[in-house]
C-alpha positions as CSV (number, residue, x, y, z in Angstrom):
1,M,-0.1,0.3,-0.3
2,A,3.0,2.3,1.0
3,A,4.8,2.0,-2.2
4,T,1.4,2.1,-4.2
5,A,0.6,5.5,-2.5
6,A,4.4,6.8,-2.8
7,R,3.9,5.9,-6.9
8,T,0.5,8.0,-7.3
9,E,2.1,11.1,-6.3
10,E,4.8,10.9,-7.8
11,I,2.8,11.1,-10.6
12,E,1.2,13.5,-9.5
13,R,3.9,15.6,-9.0
14,L,4.9,14.9,-12.8
15,R,1.8,15.6,-13.7
16,A,1.7,18.9,-12.3
17,R,5.0,19.4,-14.0
18,M,3.7,18.6,-16.9
19,R,0.8,21.4,-16.2
20,G,3.8,24.2,-15.3
21,L,5.9,23.7,-18.0
22,E,2.5,24.0,-20.7
23,R,1.9,27.3,-19.0
24,S,5.0,28.1,-19.5
25,L,5.1,27.5,-23.2
26,A,1.9,28.5,-23.8
27,G,2.1,32.7,-24.1
28,R,5.7,33.1,-24.7
29,E,7.2,35.6,-27.7
30,I,7.5,34.6,-31.0
31,A,10.5,36.4,-32.4
32,T,8.4,38.9,-34.9
33,H,9.6,40.7,-38.0
34,E,10.5,44.1,-37.3
35,A,8.8,45.9,-39.7
36,L,6.0,44.8,-37.6
37,S,6.8,45.7,-34.3
38,G,4.7,47.5,-32.8
39,I,1.3,46.6,-34.4
40,V,1.3,42.8,-33.9
41,Q,3.5,40.0,-31.3
42,L,3.3,36.5,-32.3
43,R,2.6,34.5,-28.8
44,A,2.9,30.6,-28.5
45,G,-0.6,29.2,-28.8
46,G,-2.0,31.7,-30.9
47,A,-4.0,31.5,-34.0
48,Y,-3.3,34.3,-36.7
49,A,-5.7,35.1,-39.5
50,V,-4.2,36.7,-42.2
51,D,-5.8,38.1,-45.6
52,G,-3.4,37.0,-48.5
53,L,0.3,34.9,-48.5
54,S,2.0,37.5,-48.5
55,L,1.5,38.7,-44.7
56,A,1.8,34.9,-44.3
57,M,5.1,35.0,-45.2
58,A,6.1,38.2,-43.2
59,L,4.8,36.8,-40.1
60,L,6.9,33.6,-40.5
61,A,9.9,35.7,-41.4
62,G,10.8,36.6,-37.9
63,P,11.0,33.3,-36.4
64,S,12.8,31.8,-39.5
65,R,15.6,34.1,-39.3
66,A,15.7,33.3,-35.4
67,G,15.8,30.3,-35.9
68,E,12.8,28.4,-34.9
69,W,11.1,25.6,-37.2
70,C,8.0,26.7,-39.5
71,A,6.0,24.9,-41.5
72,V,3.4,25.8,-44.5
73,V,0.7,23.0,-44.9
74,G,-2.0,23.8,-48.1
75,V,-0.3,26.4,-50.3
76,D,0.8,25.3,-53.2
77,D,1.6,29.3,-54.9
78,F,4.2,29.4,-51.9
79,G,7.0,31.1,-53.2
80,V,10.2,29.8,-52.3
81,E,12.2,33.0,-54.3
82,A,10.2,35.7,-52.3
83,A,10.3,33.6,-49.4
84,A,14.4,33.9,-49.3
85,E,14.3,37.8,-49.8
86,L,12.0,38.1,-47.1
87,G,14.8,35.8,-44.4
88,I,12.3,32.4,-44.3
89,N,15.3,30.3,-43.9
90,L,14.2,27.6,-46.7
91,D,16.1,24.9,-45.2
92,R,13.9,25.1,-41.8
93,T,11.0,25.3,-43.0
94,I,8.4,22.6,-43.9
95,L,6.3,22.6,-47.0
96,V,3.1,20.4,-47.6
97,P,1.9,21.8,-50.2
98,R,-1.2,19.5,-51.5
99,P,-2.4,17.2,-48.0
100,R,-6.2,17.1,-50.1
101,D,-7.9,16.0,-47.2
102,S,-5.8,15.5,-45.1
103,W,-4.7,19.3,-43.7
104,L,-5.9,19.2,-40.4
105,E,-3.7,15.6,-39.7
106,A,-1.3,17.0,-41.1
107,T,-0.8,20.8,-39.3
108,A,-1.6,19.2,-35.9
109,A,1.0,17.1,-36.8
110,L,3.5,19.5,-37.5
111,V,2.7,22.3,-34.8
112,D,3.9,18.9,-32.1
113,V,7.6,19.7,-33.7
114,V,7.0,23.2,-35.7
115,T,7.1,26.4,-33.5
116,L,4.1,28.4,-36.4
117,V,2.4,26.5,-38.9
118,A,1.3,28.3,-41.8
119,V,-2.2,26.8,-42.9
120,R,-4.5,27.6,-45.6
121,P,-7.9,25.7,-45.0
122,P,-9.8,24.4,-48.9
123,S,-12.8,25.4,-46.7
124,R,-13.9,27.3,-43.6
125,V,-12.8,25.7,-40.3
126,P,-15.5,24.9,-38.0
127,D,-14.9,26.1,-34.0
128,R,-14.3,23.2,-32.9
129,I,-11.7,21.9,-35.1
130,A,-10.2,25.3,-34.2
131,E,-10.8,25.2,-30.6
132,K,-9.0,21.5,-30.4
133,L,-5.7,23.1,-32.4
134,G,-6.1,25.8,-30.2
135,A,-5.6,23.3,-27.4
136,R,-2.5,21.7,-29.3
137,L,-1.3,25.0,-30.0
138,R,-1.3,25.8,-26.0
139,T,0.3,22.5,-24.9
140,R,3.2,22.4,-27.5
141,G,4.5,25.6,-27.5
142,A,3.7,26.6,-31.2
143,A,1.8,29.9,-33.3
144,L,-0.7,29.3,-36.2
145,I,-1.0,31.4,-39.2
146,A,-4.5,31.1,-41.0
147,V,-4.6,31.8,-44.4
148,G,-7.1,32.8,-46.6
149,D,-9.5,36.0,-47.5
150,R,-11.9,38.1,-45.9
151,G,-14.8,35.4,-47.7
152,Q,-12.6,32.9,-45.2
153,D,-11.7,33.7,-41.2
154,W,-10.5,31.5,-38.5
155,P,-12.7,31.7,-36.0
156,R,-11.7,33.3,-32.7
157,A,-8.4,33.8,-33.8
158,D,-6.3,35.7,-31.2
159,A,-6.2,38.9,-34.0
160,R,-6.7,39.4,-37.8
161,L,-3.9,41.2,-40.6
162,S,-5.2,42.3,-43.4
163,V,-3.5,44.7,-45.9
164,A,-5.4,48.2,-47.5
165,A,-4.5,51.3,-49.9
166,P,-1.9,49.2,-52.5
167,Q,0.7,51.1,-54.5
168,W,2.9,50.5,-56.9
169,S,6.1,53.1,-57.7
170,G,8.3,52.6,-60.9
171,A,6.5,52.0,-63.5
172,G,6.5,56.0,-64.4
173,C,4.4,56.8,-67.5
174,G,4.5,53.3,-68.8
175,E,8.7,53.2,-69.7
176,G,9.8,51.5,-66.2
177,H,9.1,48.6,-64.4
178,L,7.3,47.9,-61.1
179,R,9.8,48.4,-58.3
180,A,8.5,48.6,-54.8
181,R,5.0,48.1,-53.0
182,R,3.8,50.5,-50.4
183,L,0.7,49.5,-47.9
184,V,-0.8,49.5,-44.8
185,V,-1.0,46.8,-42.5
186,E,-4.3,46.9,-40.4
187,V,-4.2,44.8,-36.9
188,R,-7.4,43.9,-35.6
189,R,-8.0,42.3,-32.0
190,G,-11.8,41.4,-30.5
191,A,-13.2,45.0,-30.5
192,A,-10.3,46.9,-30.2
193,P,-9.6,49.5,-31.9
194,A,-7.2,48.3,-34.9
195,R,-3.6,48.7,-35.7
196,R,-2.3,50.2,-38.7
197,T,1.1,51.1,-39.5
198,S,2.4,51.5,-43.7
199,L,5.4,49.2,-44.9
200,W,7.4,48.7,-48.0
201,F,6.1,45.7,-49.0
202,P,8.9,44.9,-50.8
203,A,10.6,47.5,-51.4
204,A,13.2,48.2,-54.4
205,D,15.7,45.7,-52.9
206,G,12.7,43.1,-52.4
207,A,13.3,43.4,-48.6
208,L,10.3,43.9,-45.8
209,R,10.8,47.4,-43.8
210,R,8.5,50.0,-41.9
211,A,7.5,53.3,-44.2
212,V,7.7,56.7,-43.0
213,P,6.4,59.0,-41.9
214,E,4.2,57.4,-39.3
215,P,1.6,56.9,-38.0
216,V,-1.2,56.3,-40.8
217,A,-4.1,57.7,-40.7
218,D,-7.1,55.7,-39.6
219,D,-8.9,56.4,-42.7
220,V,-7.4,55.0,-44.8
221,R,-8.5,52.3,-47.2
222,E,-8.4,49.4,-49.3
223,V,-8.2,50.4,-53.2
224,G,-7.9,47.8,-56.3
């Protein structure tokens, strides 16, 4: 009886340590690209809904440059050259371009082994699926980027990022070449006022950087 009680007590101590470890993993800061500093901070356990692939790449770039492993699921138009220009380390990036009906299984498995997973679901994600993946993210200390559009959102996302007012430069009167794009990134968290910043994305050298002057006016609207 005494041995059984001792084993039970040891198991409870181990469980308590595991719960403490899970709490310490969830919420820790994940490296975020400096161009996005001040408007969004990636955190373990978080899910971030983004409007389009470009923003997903921008979010991947920070952790990847810091040495974290990343994965991209269901994005068959992921441009490796553009990713490399942004600073995404392709040697530490797992690509699953066409998971088809197995996108959820692939995403869940990768959450166990990488820090950040970007996924483009093939259809609207039910709340129960998002909640299940959210629990796994918090347990494993990973984060998720849901790549979609305005008609396909991720339930209960910690933040939603979108692009507005894109303007290309370099074309001149038709004789030049498109060289750089300036745009506004908008981040919404629940009912809080949106936070905005203006970026060169890409700049003339292909990089992502903050544009000046700041801040961007609140009445900016998307065009095109």
